[in-house]
Every structure is written in C-alpha cells, then in structure tokens.
C-alpha positions as CSV (number, residue, x, y, z in Angstrom):
1,X,-77.3,-7.3,213.8
2,X,-77.1,-3.6,214.6
3,X,-77.8,-1.2,211.7
4,X,-74.7,0.4,210.1
5,X,-74.4,4.1,210.6
6,X,-74.6,6.0,207.3
7,X,-71.8,8.5,206.7
8,X,-72.9,9.6,203.2
9,X,-75.6,8.4,200.8
10,X,-77.5,9.6,197.8
11,X,-79.7,8.0,195.1
12,X,-80.4,9.1,191.5
13,X,-83.8,7.9,190.3
14,X,-84.0,7.4,186.5
15,X,-87.4,7.6,184.9
16,X,-87.3,6.3,181.3
17,X,-89.8,7.4,178.7
18,X,-90.4,7.9,175.0
19,X,-90.9,11.3,173.6
20,X,-91.2,13.1,170.2
21,X,-87.7,13.7,168.9
22,X,-88.9,16.9,167.1
23,X,-88.9,18.7,170.4
24,X,-85.1,18.5,170.4
25,X,-85.0,20.6,167.3
26,X,-87.7,23.1,168.1
27,X,-86.9,23.4,171.9
28,X,-90.5,23.0,172.9
29,X,-89.5,20.8,175.9
30,X,-87.8,23.9,177.4
31,X,-90.4,26.7,178.1
32,X,-89.4,30.2,179.0
33,X,-90.3,32.0,182.2
34,X,-90.1,35.6,183.3
35,X,-88.3,36.4,186.5
36,X,-89.2,39.2,188.9
37,X,-86.5,41.5,187.4
38,X,-88.1,41.1,184.0
39,X,-85.4,38.9,182.5
40,X,-86.3,35.6,180.7
41,X,-85.0,32.2,181.7
42,X,-85.6,28.6,180.7
43,X,-86.9,25.7,182.7
44,X,-83.8,23.6,181.7
45,X,-80.2,24.8,181.4
46,X,-77.4,22.9,179.6
47,X,-75.7,20.7,182.1
48,X,-71.9,21.2,182.0
49,X,-70.5,17.7,182.1
50,X,-67.0,17.1,183.4
51,X,-66.5,13.4,183.1
52,X,-63.8,12.0,185.3
53,X,-61.3,9.8,183.3
54,X,-63.8,9.1,180.4
55,X,-62.4,8.9,176.9
56,X,-63.3,11.9,174.7
57,X,-65.6,10.1,172.3
58,X,-67.7,8.7,175.2
59,X,-68.0,12.1,176.9
60,X,-69.0,13.7,173.6
61,X,-72.0,11.5,173.3
62,X,-74.1,13.8,175.5
63,X,-71.8,16.8,175.0
64,X,-69.8,18.8,177.5
65,X,-71.3,22.2,176.6
66,X,-74.8,21.4,175.2
67,X,-75.9,19.0,172.4
68,X,-73.7,15.9,171.9
69,X,-73.5,13.2,169.3
70,X,-76.5,11.2,170.4
71,X,-78.4,13.6,172.7
72,X,-78.2,16.3,175.3
73,X,-78.4,16.6,179.0
74,X,-80.1,19.5,180.9
75,X,-80.3,20.5,184.6
76,X,-83.3,22.1,186.3
77,X,-83.0,25.8,186.6
78,X,-82.8,26.3,190.4
79,X,-84.2,29.9,190.0
80,X,-87.6,28.3,189.1
81,X,-87.9,25.9,191.9
82,X,-90.2,28.1,194.0
83,X,-92.4,28.9,191.0
84,X,-92.8,25.1,190.5
85,X,-93.5,24.6,194.2
86,X,-90.3,22.5,194.6
87,X,-87.8,22.6,197.5
88,X,-84.5,24.3,197.2
89,X,-81.4,22.1,197.2
90,X,-80.6,22.8,200.9
91,X,-84.2,22.6,202.1
92,X,-84.8,19.5,204.3
93,X,-87.7,17.4,203.0
94,X,-89.6,15.0,205.2
95,X,-90.4,11.8,203.4
96,X,-93.3,9.8,204.9
97,X,-94.2,6.4,203.7
98,X,-96.4,3.5,204.8
99,X,-94.9,1.2,207.4
100,X,-92.6,3.9,208.9
101,X,-93.7,5.9,211.9
102,X,-91.2,8.7,211.7
103,X,-90.4,10.6,208.4
104,X,-87.0,10.3,206.9
105,X,-85.1,13.5,205.9
106,X,-84.0,13.8,202.3
107,X,-82.8,16.7,200.0
108,X,-83.8,17.1,196.4
109,X,-80.3,17.9,195.3
110,X,-80.6,17.8,191.5
111,X,-83.0,17.2,188.6
112,X,-81.7,16.5,185.1
113,X,-83.2,15.7,181.8
114,X,-81.4,13.5,179.3
115,X,-82.9,13.5,175.8
116,X,-81.5,11.2,173.1
117,X,-81.9,11.4,169.3
118,X,-83.4,7.9,169.4
119,X,-86.5,9.2,171.1
120,X,-85.6,7.8,174.5
121,X,-85.5,10.1,177.4
122,X,-84.7,10.0,181.1
123,X,-85.7,12.2,184.0
124,X,-83.1,12.0,186.7
125,X,-83.9,13.0,190.3
126,X,-80.9,12.9,192.7
127,X,-81.9,12.7,196.4
128,X,-79.3,13.3,199.1
129,X,-80.1,11.1,202.1
130,X,-80.3,12.4,205.7
131,X,-80.9,8.8,206.9
132,X,-79.2,7.4,210.0
133,X,-78.4,3.9,208.6
134,X,-78.0,2.0,205.4
135,X,-81.2,0.0,206.2
136,X,-83.2,3.2,206.5
137,X,-81.8,4.4,203.1
138,X,-82.8,1.1,201.6
139,X,-86.4,1.6,202.7
140,X,-86.4,5.2,201.5
141,X,-85.1,4.1,198.1
142,X,-87.9,1.5,197.9
143,X,-90.7,3.8,198.8
144,X,-89.4,6.7,196.6
145,X,-89.7,4.3,193.7
146,X,-93.3,3.5,194.5
147,X,-94.3,6.6,192.7
148,X,-98.0,5.7,192.4
149,X,-98.6,5.2,196.1
150,X,-100.4,8.2,197.6
151,X,-99.1,7.2,201.1
152,X,-95.5,8.1,200.1
153,X,-95.2,11.9,200.2
154,X,-92.7,14.7,200.5
155,X,-93.2,17.6,202.9
156,X,-91.2,20.8,203.2
157,X,-91.5,24.4,204.4
158,X,-91.7,27.0,201.7
159,X,-90.8,30.5,202.8
160,X,-93.3,33.2,201.9
161,X,-91.6,36.1,203.6
162,X,-89.3,37.0,206.4
163,X,-91.4,35.5,209.1
164,X,-93.9,33.3,207.3
165,X,-94.0,30.0,205.5
166,X,-96.3,27.3,204.3
167,X,-96.0,23.5,204.3
168,X,-96.0,22.0,200.8
169,X,-96.9,18.4,200.3
170,X,-96.4,16.5,197.0
171,X,-95.8,13.0,195.8
172,X,-92.9,11.8,193.6
173,X,-95.4,11.3,190.8
174,X,-96.5,15.0,191.1
175,X,-92.9,16.0,191.1
176,X,-92.2,14.0,187.9
177,X,-95.3,15.4,186.2
178,X,-94.4,19.0,186.9
179,X,-90.9,18.5,185.4
180,X,-92.1,16.5,182.3
181,X,-95.2,18.5,181.6
182,X,-93.5,20.6,178.8
183,X,-92.9,17.3,176.9
184,X,-96.6,16.8,176.4
185,X,-97.7,13.2,175.8
186,X,-94.9,10.8,176.7
187,X,-95.0,7.0,176.8
188,X,-93.5,4.5,179.1
189,X,-92.0,1.3,177.8
190,X,-95.2,-0.7,178.0
191,X,-96.5,1.7,175.3
192,X,-99.0,3.3,177.7
193,X,-99.4,7.1,176.9
194,X,-99.5,9.8,179.5
195,X,-97.3,11.0,182.4
196,X,-99.5,9.2,184.9
197,X,-98.3,5.9,183.3
198,X,-94.6,6.6,183.9
199,X,-92.8,3.5,185.0
200,X,-93.9,2.4,188.5
201,X,-90.3,1.4,189.4
202,X,-87.7,3.9,188.2
203,X,-84.1,2.7,187.9
204,X,-81.9,3.6,190.9
205,X,-78.2,4.5,191.0
206,X,-77.0,4.8,194.6
207,X,-73.8,5.6,196.5
208,X,-73.5,4.5,200.2
209,X,-70.7,5.2,202.6
210,X,-70.9,3.3,205.9
211,X,-69.0,3.8,209.1
212,X,-67.3,0.4,209.0
213,X,-67.1,-2.8,206.9
214,X,-69.1,-5.8,208.0
215,X,-69.5,-8.6,205.6
216,X,-73.0,-9.6,206.5
217,X,-74.3,-6.0,206.6
218,X,-72.6,-5.2,203.3
219,X,-73.9,-8.3,201.6
220,X,-77.5,-7.6,202.6
221,X,-77.3,-3.9,201.8
222,X,-75.6,-4.5,198.5
223,X,-78.3,-7.0,197.4
224,X,-81.2,-4.9,198.8
225,X,-80.1,-1.7,197.1
226,X,-79.3,-3.1,193.7
227,X,-82.5,-5.0,193.5
228,X,-84.5,-2.3,195.2
229,X,-85.9,-4.5,198.0
230,X,-87.1,-3.3,201.4
231,X,-84.8,-4.0,204.4
232,X,-87.5,-6.3,205.8
233,X,-87.3,-8.7,202.8
234,X,-85.5,-12.0,203.5
235,X,-84.0,-13.5,200.3
236,X,-82.0,-16.7,200.6
237,X,-78.6,-16.4,202.3
238,X,-76.7,-17.1,199.1
239,X,-78.1,-13.9,197.6
240,X,-76.0,-11.9,200.0
241,X,-72.7,-13.5,199.0
242,X,-70.0,-10.9,198.3
243,X,-67.9,-13.2,196.2
244,X,-69.0,-15.3,193.2
245,X,-72.4,-13.7,192.9
246,X,-73.5,-12.4,189.5
247,X,-73.8,-8.6,189.4
248,X,-71.1,-8.0,192.1
249,X,-67.7,-6.4,191.6
250,X,-65.0,-5.9,194.3
251,X,-62.4,-3.6,192.9
252,X,-61.0,-2.3,196.3
253,X,-60.9,-3.7,199.8
254,X,-63.5,-1.3,201.1
255,X,-65.6,-1.0,198.0
256,X,-68.3,-3.2,196.4
257,X,-70.4,-2.5,193.3
258,X,-73.7,-4.2,192.6
259,X,-75.9,-4.2,189.5
260,X,-79.2,-5.6,188.4
261,X,-82.0,-4.7,185.9
262,X,-83.4,-2.5,188.7
263,X,-80.3,-0.4,189.3
264,X,-76.7,0.0,190.3
265,X,-75.1,0.7,193.7
266,X,-71.6,1.4,195.1
267,X,-71.2,0.5,198.8
268,X,-68.0,1.7,200.5
269,X,-66.8,1.8,204.1
270,X,-64.5,4.1,206.0
271,X,-61.0,2.6,206.5
272,X,-59.6,4.6,209.4
273,X,-57.0,6.2,207.1
274,X,-57.5,9.9,206.9
275,X,-56.7,10.5,203.2
276,X,-58.7,7.5,202.0
277,X,-61.7,8.4,204.2
278,X,-61.6,12.0,202.9
279,X,-61.6,10.8,199.4
280,X,-64.7,8.6,199.8
281,X,-66.5,11.3,201.9
282,X,-65.8,14.3,199.7
283,X,-64.1,13.5,196.4
284,X,-65.6,10.2,195.2
285,X,-69.3,11.3,195.4
286,X,-68.5,13.9,192.7
287,X,-66.6,11.4,190.6
288,X,-69.6,9.0,191.0
289,X,-72.0,11.5,189.6
290,X,-69.8,12.8,186.8
291,X,-68.5,9.4,185.7
292,X,-70.3,6.3,186.9
293,X,-73.8,7.9,186.8
294,X,-73.1,9.1,183.2
295,X,-71.9,5.6,182.2
296,X,-75.1,4.1,183.8
297,X,-77.2,6.5,181.9
298,X,-75.5,5.7,178.6
299,X,-75.9,2.0,179.2
300,X,-79.5,2.3,180.2
301,X,-80.1,4.3,177.1
302,X,-78.7,1.4,175.0
303,X,-81.0,-1.0,176.9
304,X,-84.2,1.1,176.3
305,X,-83.2,2.1,172.7
306,X,-82.9,-1.6,171.7
307,X,-86.3,-2.2,173.5
308,X,-87.8,0.6,171.4
309,X,-86.3,-0.9,168.2
310,X,-87.8,-4.3,169.1
311,X,-91.2,-2.7,169.7
312,X,-91.1,-1.0,166.3
313,X,-89.9,-4.3,164.8
314,X,-92.8,-6.3,166.3
315,X,-95.4,-4.3,164.5
316,X,-93.7,-4.5,161.1
317,X,-94.8,-8.1,160.2
318,X,-98.5,-7.2,160.4
319,X,-98.6,-6.0,156.8
320,X,-96.9,-9.0,155.4
321,X,-99.9,-11.3,155.8
322,X,-102.5,-9.0,154.3
323,X,-101.9,-9.9,150.7
324,X,-101.9,-6.2,149.9
325,X,-99.1,-5.1,147.7
326,X,-99.1,-1.7,149.2
327,X,-99.0,-3.1,152.8
328,X,-96.2,-5.5,151.9
329,X,-94.2,-2.8,150.2
330,X,-94.7,-0.5,153.3
331,X,-93.7,-3.3,155.6
332,X,-90.6,-4.1,153.5
333,X,-89.6,-0.4,153.6
334,X,-90.0,-0.3,157.4
335,X,-87.8,-3.4,157.7
336,X,-85.1,-1.7,155.7
337,X,-85.4,1.4,157.9
338,X,-85.2,-0.6,161.1
339,X,-82.1,-2.4,159.8
340,X,-80.6,1.0,159.0
341,X,-81.6,2.3,162.5
342,X,-79.8,-0.7,164.0
343,X,-76.7,0.1,162.0
344,X,-76.8,3.7,163.1
345,X,-77.3,2.7,166.7
346,X,-74.2,0.4,166.5
347,X,-72.1,3.2,165.0
348,X,-73.2,6.1,167.2
349,X,-74.4,4.7,170.5
350,X,-72.1,1.8,171.2
351,X,-68.7,1.9,172.8
352,X,-66.2,-0.3,174.6
353,X,-63.6,0.4,177.3
354,X,-64.8,4.0,178.0
355,X,-61.8,4.8,180.2
356,X,-58.1,4.4,180.5
357,X,-58.7,3.5,184.2
358,X,-59.2,-0.2,184.6
359,X,-61.7,-0.2,187.4
360,X,-64.0,2.2,185.6
361,X,-64.0,-0.2,182.6
362,X,-64.7,-3.1,185.1
363,X,-67.8,-1.3,186.4
364,X,-68.9,-0.6,182.8
365,X,-68.4,-4.3,181.9
366,X,-70.5,-5.2,184.9
367,X,-73.3,-3.0,183.6
368,X,-73.1,-4.3,180.0
369,X,-73.2,-7.9,181.2
370,X,-76.1,-7.3,183.6
371,X,-78.2,-5.4,181.2
372,X,-77.5,-8.0,178.4
373,X,-77.1,-5.2,175.8
374,X,-74.9,-7.2,173.4
375,X,-77.2,-10.2,173.4
376,X,-80.4,-8.1,172.9
377,X,-79.0,-6.1,170.0
378,X,-77.7,-9.3,168.4
379,X,-81.1,-11.0,168.7
380,X,-82.8,-7.9,167.3
381,X,-80.5,-7.8,164.3
382,X,-80.9,-11.5,163.6
383,X,-84.7,-11.1,163.8
384,X,-84.7,-8.1,161.5
385,X,-82.5,-9.9,158.9
386,X,-84.9,-12.9,159.0
387,X,-87.9,-10.7,158.5
388,X,-86.1,-8.9,155.7
389,X,-85.5,-12.2,153.9
390,X,-89.2,-13.2,154.3
391,X,-90.4,-9.8,153.4
392,X,-88.1,-9.8,150.3
393,X,-89.5,-13.2,149.2
394,X,-93.1,-12.0,149.7
395,X,-92.4,-8.8,147.9
396,X,-90.8,-10.6,145.0
397,X,-93.9,-12.8,144.7
398,X,-96.2,-9.8,144.9
399,X,-94.1,-8.1,142.2
400,X,-94.5,-11.1,140.0
401,X,-98.2,-11.2,140.7
402,X,-98.5,-7.5,139.8
403,X,-96.6,-8.1,136.6
404,X,-99.0,-10.9,135.6
405,X,-102.0,-8.5,136.2
406,X,-100.3,-5.8,134.2
407,X,-99.6,-8.3,131.4
408,X,-103.2,-9.5,131.3
409,X,-104.4,-5.9,131.1
410,X,-101.9,-5.3,128.3
411,X,-103.1,-8.4,126.4
412,X,-106.7,-7.2,126.7
413,X,-105.7,-3.8,125.3
414,X,-103.6,-5.4,122.6
415,X,-106.4,-7.8,121.6
416,X,-108.9,-5.0,121.3
417,X,-106.5,-2.9,119.2
418,X,-105.6,-5.9,117.0
419,X,-109.3,-6.6,116.4
420,X,-110.2,-3.1,115.4
421,X,-107.1,-2.9,113.2
422,X,-107.7,-6.3,111.6
423,X,-111.4,-5.5,110.9
424,X,-110.5,-2.2,109.4
425,X,-107.8,-4.0,107.3
426,X,-110.3,-6.6,106.1
427,X,-112.7,-3.8,105.0
428,X,-109.9,-2.1,103.1
429,X,-108.7,-5.4,101.7
430,X,-112.2,-6.3,100.6
431,X,-112.7,-2.9,98.9
432,X,-109.3,-3.2,97.1
433,X,-110.1,-6.8,96.0
434,X,-113.5,-5.7,94.8
435,X,-112.0,-2.9,92.6
436,X,-109.3,-5.3,91.2
437,X,-111.9,-7.9,90.2
438,X,-114.0,-5.2,88.6
439,X,-111.1,-3.9,86.5
440,X,-110.0,-7.4,85.4
441,X,-113.6,-8.6,84.6
442,X,-114.8,-5.3,83.2
443,X,-118.1,-5.9,85.1
444,X,-119.6,-3.9,87.9
445,X,-120.0,-6.4,90.7
446,X,-123.3,-6.5,92.6
447,X,-124.3,-8.7,95.5
448,X,-126.4,-10.8,93.2
449,X,-123.4,-11.4,91.0
450,X,-121.3,-14.5,91.4
451,X,-118.1,-12.5,91.0
452,X,-118.6,-11.1,94.5
453,X,-117.3,-14.5,95.8
454,X,-113.8,-13.7,94.5
455,X,-113.1,-10.7,96.9
456,X,-114.9,-12.4,99.7
457,X,-112.8,-15.6,99.4
458,X,-109.7,-13.5,99.2
459,X,-110.7,-11.6,102.3
460,X,-111.4,-14.8,104.3
461,X,-107.6,-15.5,104.4
462,X,-106.7,-12.5,106.7
463,X,-109.9,-13.0,108.6
464,X,-108.9,-16.6,109.4
465,X,-105.4,-15.4,110.4
466,X,-106.9,-12.7,112.6
467,X,-109.3,-15.2,114.3
468,X,-106.4,-17.6,114.9
469,X,-104.3,-14.9,116.5
470,X,-107.3,-13.8,118.7
471,X,-107.7,-17.5,119.8
472,X,-104.0,-17.6,120.9
473,X,-104.3,-14.4,122.8
474,X,-107.5,-15.6,124.5
475,X,-105.7,-18.8,125.6
476,X,-102.9,-16.7,127.1
477,X,-105.4,-14.5,128.9
478,X,-107.2,-17.6,130.3
479,X,-104.0,-19.1,131.6
480,X,-103.0,-15.8,133.3
481,X,-106.5,-15.4,134.8
482,X,-106.1,-18.9,136.3
483,X,-102.7,-18.0,137.8
484,X,-104.1,-14.8,139.2
485,X,-107.0,-16.8,140.8
486,X,-104.5,-19.1,142.4
487,X,-102.6,-16.1,143.8
488,X,-105.8,-15.1,145.6
C-alpha cells in the first residue's frame, strides 16, 4: 500500500506533572528577563483563548484573558526564544531519530503552560509537521515522545548575524527542562521528583489531513496515531476497523476521530470540493487548537487530578493502624479534607455537553468514555467514604479509650484529695470529740486514761467510712486499668 501524501499535520505533546500551587499566587514560575532595549518581559505571557463554540462556563475554566476558575494557560514569549536557544516558529528543524536515515522536518510552532489550582500542570509543545506522508508523521510522533532517548534530536540553524549562524542541537527532554526550570522541583505521576523524570511518553493530540480517503490507510493511521505506535508495528487487523471499534468516532464522511489513554487524533481527507477542502486546510486547524485541544486538556486534567487525589488517599490509611490517637486524628482529618477536595473537584472541574454543537459534544463524550473519568471519580469517592467510616469508628474507639485514661487519672486525683481531706477531718473530729468528753467528764484525758477510748471509738466510724470509699475507688481504678490493658 502506497503511503498517503500528507497535506497538513501537527501534533501537540502534553507533558503532565505536579507542581507547587503556591507558584500560581506568587508568580515564581514566570521569571522576568531584560531585553536589549532595556525593557522587562516575562518568560510566559497570558494565552488569549478564543474557544470555538464552547459554552461560556467551560471557556471560563482556564480564562479568556488570564486566570480562570480552575487555572490559567500561558504561552511562551517568542521574544525570548533565541535567549533560550530555541528555534523561532518559522525556523525549520531537522529531527533525527534511530531507525530513519534522513531527518524529518518539523517546526516548533507553540509552547504553552497550563497550571491548574489542583496542583496538576501540563507543558504543551505543538509541532507542525513537514513530513511527506502520514506514516512518516506517525514515526515522528513516536520518536518525539521518546524524550529520554539521546538518539532522537532536534537540529536547527541559529542566526548570529547577517552572514553567520551556528547549528544548535538539543533533545526534547532538554527543551522540556528549559521551559519547566522556573517551576523548580516537579513530579511526574509515578511520584518521582525532578524534571529528568518527566513522563517518558507524553500525551499526543494530532491533526492529520491526507490527500485522499483510503479505508485501509485511514484505519492503520488512526490506530497508530491514537495509540502512539510506530508505522512498522503490526497489530491485528481488527484493530484497524473504522466502524464498531472502541475509541473511534465518525462524525463526517471524510473525518474520523480516535482516542486512547495515549492520545487523541483527528484524521481527515480532502474531498475534491473547493470550499470543504479550504475549510480542512486553513480553518479547521485553528478550530482544532482552540476548541478540541482545549477540551482534551480539560479532560486530561480531570484524569490526572483524580489520580492525584487517589495518590493522596492511598497514604491516609497508614496512620489508622498505629494505635496513636494523634496519628488517627490526623488521618481522620485528612480523609475529611480529601472528601472535601473531591466535592470541590466535582463542583468546579466537571462539566457535561460543553457545546451547543453536537459533534463537539460527541468528541467530548469519546474522551470522557476513553479516559474513564466518571468511573475513576466514583471509585475514589466510594473508597474515601469507606475509609471515612472506618476512620470514624477507630476515632470513636480511641476517643473512648482516651476518656477512660482521663477518668482513671481523675479517680487517682480524687482518691488522693479524698484521703487527705478525710484524714484531716478525722484529726479535727478526734480533737473535737476529745474536748467534748473532757467537758462532760470534767477530767483531763491522758493517753493512760481509759476515757481516751471514747473519742477514739467515735473517730473510728468516719475512718471506716473513708476506708470503704477508698476500697470502692480502688476497685474502679483496677477495672479501668484492666480495660486500658486490653486496649493495648
């Protein structure tokens, strides 16, 4: 089968990461640079979003003029590209990779940064393809995503003056590191710190316009691009089916959408009709970036935000088995915070039917089903509620245990106070009895006098009552000590 000629193609690479949300407030992710004319400028500029046919509340999530409801999106300041040793938008870049003899031509069209208030971020690199065929683009996609392979490199000429230039070579990983360096320590979603641990396989979002429609070529390309396979891979024939396959949508005769956990792709073909072909060549690429790429970003954020909630949830239960009241109380509070975070996520980050245009909603449904967002969030909420119930029971038992300890301590204090008070009372009672007997008898009582027995016998009554009360308190304390031993 002859390769299909590529009319138009580009791919956005999405690198997900965790970052410190405080940087959104203090702006530390966005350093300032001095230009040659002395003016100051920032690395990132607010990205003016112009979503095509998206409802207002969905567009407002990332804002149309800066910060939105759940985050903000920024674009690389093109004036700083040379300072960062990056190619300009129109500078052709040769991409060499293992297994291909000739370099492919690409263009680094756009770099954007999406930072969400959940602490999830994405670096987006949009690469315009100068490839001859869809198969070549498929391979370029594959090797661009192998960011840790030193064999895959970008080469371009950087002008130094009117008649001089130098060849700059860098890898995709070096490019990512330069752009994310101001964020400091970031983590990937395997909880590994550092930029060098950024996800080995970024998420792709591609648009492909081919010269003509061919069912076999479309099937293979649609599958290969959405799963990020090389063109030389040979999955089973049923994987190429254009109808009845999971992750495939066919809204128009010449358009197919494909989605998987690895990415999303729109494959279109020229129709031979002038207006239709002009739309897919010139107009739809802009719509794709402004609408479908934004939807893809919002849905991927939901996917990774739920993953992050699940990661935080997994570590909560550690304190519940320690037996420490402080650890259990802390774990219980974290469970409540997580449940609150899940509610906030549902209220602020979720949406349905983002557009009044049916096929846009159909693409969105394809993404939601493929990424299993609803199921993952429901499982997370169920798990948190179960853990909240267990934590509540353990906390109640620990509270009761703590009450028993406090009661035992109180009984000991009460017993000591009662003993001192009773002894003092007996002394006073003995003295009073002594004086009464002396007045009645008219005799000064001495220890060798039998009359001393009278006040002593009288004093024995409160002494006996005091001893009996002390015995009862001692029994209570022994019972509570036994209960506390069982708790341990």
